[in-house]
C-alpha positions as CSV (number, residue, x, y, z in Angstrom):
1,M,0.4,3.6,17.0
2,L,0.6,1.3,14.2
3,R,1.0,-1.8,16.5
4,A,-1.9,-0.7,18.4
5,L,-4.0,-0.2,15.4
6,L,-3.2,-3.8,14.1
7,S,-3.9,-5.1,17.6
8,V,-7.4,-3.4,17.8
9,I,-8.4,-4.8,14.4
10,V,-7.4,-8.5,15.4
11,F,-9.0,-8.0,18.7
12,L,-12.3,-7.0,17.3
13,L,-12.0,-10.0,14.8
14,L,-11.6,-12.3,17.8
15,L,-14.5,-10.8,19.8
16,Q,-17.2,-10.8,17.0
17,P,-18.4,-14.3,17.7
18,A,-19.4,-13.3,21.2
19,F,-21.7,-10.8,19.9
20,S,-23.5,-12.7,17.0
21,A,-23.2,-15.9,15.2
22,E,-24.4,-14.0,12.2
23,L,-22.2,-10.9,12.4
24,K,-20.2,-10.5,9.3
25,K,-16.4,-10.2,9.4
26,P,-15.4,-6.7,8.2
27,N,-13.5,-6.4,5.2
28,I,-10.1,-4.5,5.5
29,L,-8.7,-2.1,3.0
30,F,-5.1,-1.2,4.0
31,I,-3.7,1.6,1.8
32,L,0.0,2.5,2.3
33,V,0.9,5.5,0.2
34,D,4.6,5.9,-0.6
35,D,6.8,8.9,0.6
36,L,3.9,11.3,1.2
37,G,3.8,13.5,4.2
38,K,0.7,15.2,6.0
39,E,1.6,18.6,4.4
40,W,0.0,17.5,1.2
41,M,-3.1,16.3,3.1
42,G,-6.3,18.8,3.1
43,C,-7.4,17.0,6.3
44,Y,-4.2,18.4,8.1
45,G,-4.5,22.0,6.5
46,Q,-3.2,21.9,3.2
47,E,-5.3,24.2,0.8
48,W,-3.3,24.2,-2.5
49,I,-4.5,20.9,-4.2
50,Q,-7.9,19.1,-3.9
51,L,-7.7,15.4,-2.7
52,P,-11.5,14.6,-2.5
53,A,-11.2,11.0,-1.9
54,I,-8.7,11.1,0.8
55,D,-10.4,14.2,2.5
56,E,-13.7,12.2,2.4
57,L,-12.1,9.3,4.4
58,A,-10.7,11.6,6.9
59,A,-13.9,13.6,7.3
60,T,-16.1,10.5,8.0
61,G,-13.5,8.5,9.9
62,M,-10.6,9.1,12.4
63,T,-7.4,11.1,11.8
64,Y,-4.3,11.0,14.1
65,N,-2.6,14.2,15.0
66,N,0.5,12.5,16.8
67,A,1.7,9.3,15.1
68,W,5.3,7.9,14.6
69,C,6.8,5.6,11.9
70,M,10.4,4.9,10.8
71,P,11.9,7.6,8.5
72,Q,12.8,4.9,6.0
73,C,10.9,2.6,3.8
74,T,11.4,-1.1,4.4
75,P,11.4,-0.9,8.3
76,T,8.0,0.8,8.3
77,R,6.6,-1.9,5.8
78,V,7.8,-4.8,8.1
79,T,6.4,-3.0,11.1
80,L,3.0,-2.7,9.4
81,L,3.0,-6.2,8.3
82,T,4.0,-7.7,11.6
83,G,2.9,-5.2,14.3
84,Q,6.4,-5.4,15.7
85,Y,8.9,-2.6,16.6
86,P,12.0,-2.6,14.3
87,F,14.1,-3.6,17.1
88,R,12.1,-6.9,17.4
89,H,11.7,-7.8,13.7
90,G,15.3,-6.8,12.9
91,W,14.7,-4.4,10.1
92,T,16.1,-1.2,11.7
93,N,17.6,0.2,8.5
94,H,16.4,0.6,5.1
95,W,17.3,-2.4,2.8
96,D,16.3,-2.7,-0.9
97,V,16.4,-6.4,-1.1
98,P,15.9,-7.0,-5.0
99,R,18.6,-4.4,-5.6
100,W,21.2,-5.0,-2.9
101,G,20.3,-8.8,-1.9
102,A,23.2,-10.1,0.2
103,G,20.9,-12.9,1.4
104,A,18.4,-10.6,3.0
105,H,14.5,-11.1,2.9
106,F,11.5,-11.3,4.8
107,D,10.8,-14.4,6.6
108,P,7.2,-14.9,7.9
109,Q,8.2,-18.0,9.8
110,L,10.1,-15.6,12.1
111,N,7.6,-12.8,12.0
112,T,3.8,-13.6,11.3
113,T,2.0,-11.2,9.3
114,F,-1.4,-9.7,9.8
115,A,-2.3,-11.3,6.3
116,N,-1.4,-14.8,7.6
117,V,-3.5,-14.4,10.6
118,L,-6.4,-13.0,8.6
119,R,-6.2,-15.7,6.0
120,D,-6.4,-18.3,8.6
121,A,-9.3,-16.8,9.9
122,G,-11.2,-17.2,6.7
123,Y,-10.1,-14.1,4.9
124,K,-9.6,-13.9,1.1
125,T,-6.2,-11.9,0.7
126,C,-4.8,-9.7,-1.9
127,A,-1.7,-7.4,-2.2
128,A,-1.1,-4.9,-5.0
129,G,1.7,-2.5,-5.4
130,K,5.2,-2.4,-3.8
131,W,6.8,-5.0,-1.7
132,Q,10.6,-4.4,-1.8
133,I,11.5,-6.9,1.1
134,D,11.9,-10.0,-1.0
135,D,13.6,-10.7,-4.4
136,F,11.0,-12.6,-6.1
137,R,13.8,-14.3,-8.3
138,V,15.1,-15.8,-5.2
139,E,11.9,-16.1,-3.1
140,P,9.2,-16.8,-5.8
141,N,6.7,-17.9,-3.2
142,A,7.2,-14.9,-1.0
143,M,3.9,-13.3,-1.2
144,Q,2.0,-16.7,-0.6
145,E,4.1,-17.4,2.2
146,A,3.6,-13.8,3.7
147,G,-0.2,-14.5,3.7
148,F,-1.6,-13.5,0.3
149,D,-4.0,-15.7,-1.8
150,D,-3.3,-13.3,-4.9
151,W,-1.0,-10.5,-5.7
152,C,0.0,-8.1,-8.3
153,M,3.5,-6.6,-7.4
154,W,6.2,-4.2,-8.8
155,T,9.3,-6.4,-8.2
156,G,11.3,-3.6,-7.1
157,Y,14.5,-2.6,-8.7
158,E,16.2,-5.9,-9.4
159,A,20.0,-6.0,-9.6
160,Q,21.1,-6.5,-13.4
161,N,17.5,-6.4,-14.6
162,P,17.1,-2.6,-16.0
163,P,13.5,-3.2,-17.0
164,S,12.6,-3.7,-13.4
165,A,13.4,-0.1,-12.6
166,N,10.0,1.0,-13.9
167,R,7.1,1.1,-11.6
168,Y,5.2,3.8,-13.7
169,W,5.1,3.6,-17.4
170,D,6.0,0.4,-18.9
171,P,6.0,-1.2,-15.4
172,Y,7.9,-4.5,-14.6
173,I,5.5,-6.3,-12.5
174,N,4.9,-9.8,-10.8
175,I,1.4,-11.3,-11.0
176,K,0.4,-14.7,-9.6
177,G,0.6,-17.3,-11.9
178,K,2.2,-15.0,-14.7
179,G,5.6,-14.5,-13.2
180,S,7.5,-11.2,-13.7
181,R,7.4,-9.2,-16.9
182,S,7.1,-5.6,-18.4
183,Y,3.7,-4.3,-19.5
184,P,4.7,-1.8,-22.3
185,G,2.5,1.3,-22.7
186,Q,0.5,0.8,-19.5
187,F,0.6,2.9,-16.2
188,G,1.7,0.7,-13.3
189,P,-0.5,2.4,-10.6
190,D,-3.5,1.8,-12.9
191,I,-2.7,-2.0,-13.1
192,F,-2.5,-2.2,-9.4
193,C,-5.7,-0.6,-8.6
194,D,-7.5,-2.5,-11.4
195,Y,-6.2,-5.7,-9.9
196,L,-7.6,-5.0,-6.6
197,I,-11.0,-4.0,-8.1
198,D,-11.1,-7.3,-10.0
199,F,-10.3,-9.1,-6.8
200,I,-13.3,-7.4,-5.0
201,G,-15.6,-8.4,-7.9
202,K,-14.5,-12.0,-7.8
203,H,-14.6,-12.5,-3.9
204,Q,-17.3,-10.1,-2.7
205,D,-19.1,-12.9,-0.9
206,Q,-16.2,-13.6,1.2
207,P,-14.3,-11.4,4.1
208,L,-11.5,-9.4,2.3
209,L,-8.1,-8.1,3.0
210,L,-6.9,-5.8,0.4
211,Y,-3.5,-4.7,1.1
212,Y,-2.5,-1.7,-1.1
213,P,1.1,-0.5,-0.7
214,M,0.9,2.0,-3.5
215,V,4.1,3.0,-5.6
216,L,2.8,6.6,-5.9
217,T,4.1,9.2,-4.8
218,H,7.7,7.8,-4.8
219,T,10.4,9.3,-7.2
220,P,11.2,9.3,-9.9
221,L,9.0,12.2,-11.0
222,T,6.6,11.0,-13.6
223,T,3.7,12.1,-15.7
224,T,0.4,10.4,-15.2
225,P,-2.6,9.7,-17.6
226,L,-3.9,13.0,-16.3
227,N,-0.8,15.0,-17.8
228,K,0.9,12.7,-20.3
229,D,2.4,15.6,-22.2
230,E,3.8,17.7,-19.3
231,T,7.4,19.1,-19.6
232,D,7.4,21.2,-16.6
233,K,9.1,19.0,-13.9
234,T,8.0,21.2,-10.9
235,S,4.4,20.3,-11.6
236,L,4.8,16.7,-11.7
237,F,4.8,15.6,-8.1
238,P,1.4,17.5,-7.4
239,V,-0.1,15.6,-10.1
240,M,1.4,12.4,-8.9
241,V,-0.4,13.1,-5.5
242,R,-3.7,13.9,-7.2
243,Y,-3.4,10.7,-9.1
244,A,-2.9,8.8,-6.0
245,D,-6.1,10.3,-4.5
246,K,-7.8,9.3,-7.8
247,L,-7.0,5.7,-7.3
248,V,-8.0,5.8,-3.7
249,G,-11.5,7.1,-4.8
250,R,-11.8,4.4,-7.5
251,L,-11.2,1.5,-4.7
252,V,-13.7,3.1,-2.4
253,T,-16.3,3.4,-5.2
254,A,-15.8,-0.1,-6.1
255,L,-16.4,-1.2,-2.4
256,D,-19.6,1.0,-2.5
257,E,-20.8,-0.6,-5.8
258,A,-20.2,-4.1,-4.4
259,G,-22.2,-3.2,-1.5
260,L,-19.1,-3.5,0.8
261,R,-18.3,-0.1,2.1
262,E,-20.5,-0.1,5.1
263,N,-18.8,-3.4,6.4
264,T,-15.1,-2.4,5.6
265,I,-12.5,-0.9,7.7
266,I,-10.3,1.6,5.6
267,V,-6.8,2.5,6.8
268,F,-4.8,5.3,5.0
269,T,-1.4,5.7,6.1
270,T,2.2,6.6,4.8
271,D,5.5,4.5,5.1
272,N,7.2,8.0,5.9
273,G,7.2,11.7,5.1
274,T,7.7,13.2,1.7
275,G,11.0,12.8,-0.2
276,G,13.7,15.0,-1.0
277,Q,12.7,18.5,-2.3
278,S,9.2,17.8,-2.8
279,N,7.9,19.5,0.3
280,I,9.9,22.7,0.0
281,K,6.9,24.8,-0.8
282,F,5.3,24.0,2.6
283,R,8.3,24.4,4.9
284,G,7.5,26.8,7.7
285,H,3.7,26.1,7.5
286,F,3.5,22.7,9.1
């Protein structure tokens, strides 16, 4: 299904000159939430917590009741970027490149990304969030080579670099032109969302690709700006889900305020199902 979706997007972009020379290329906001299954989505029957931004996208768009993805992280990410099945692009098992290395990395020369295709078609491209398929210490130009003009990425958990484990509070982030460093006292998901919103403001007169592979809601369980003083660990994950929804809403609002929403394709999907014990509450109900 994911390959078909990417094919449809590219097909529509190629067809548009035949319809009208003045037809604007649609902007694309591609949101990839991390480790969140449909059992947490109101649009799939969940009634426990409110996720207004995600539910609004579902209510005004299209949902899939039967979709397939890899059950692990990096194979799904490479599949989304390339539109290829894992047996073709080679990432058939999860491999955390910054942590485990061993010479592995994503090679866009072997597997073209949709970002490269869209950049060649005149799009301004930006990614913010989680990458995990390159070690930026070894491949400092990885994001540019993968098709992104601008980026703000958690580096991933780099071997022998403890600060890089932080994706939430005090995050360790690689930003174009600034390299990798910690941002003390800040919340990583806010930094990524703010970066995309700033990119929208700078380039709203050009067709945009906004790739948003969120770090939420992957472990470790954490507080958010909504519950900084929370001590009950059982309540952390639901608030992480709510905060992911809040950030989706902020991005959609930014598109609205820039007058771009009507000409923007918004895709919301996940890399795999909910991790660990976070979905026990819903077992037997979905």
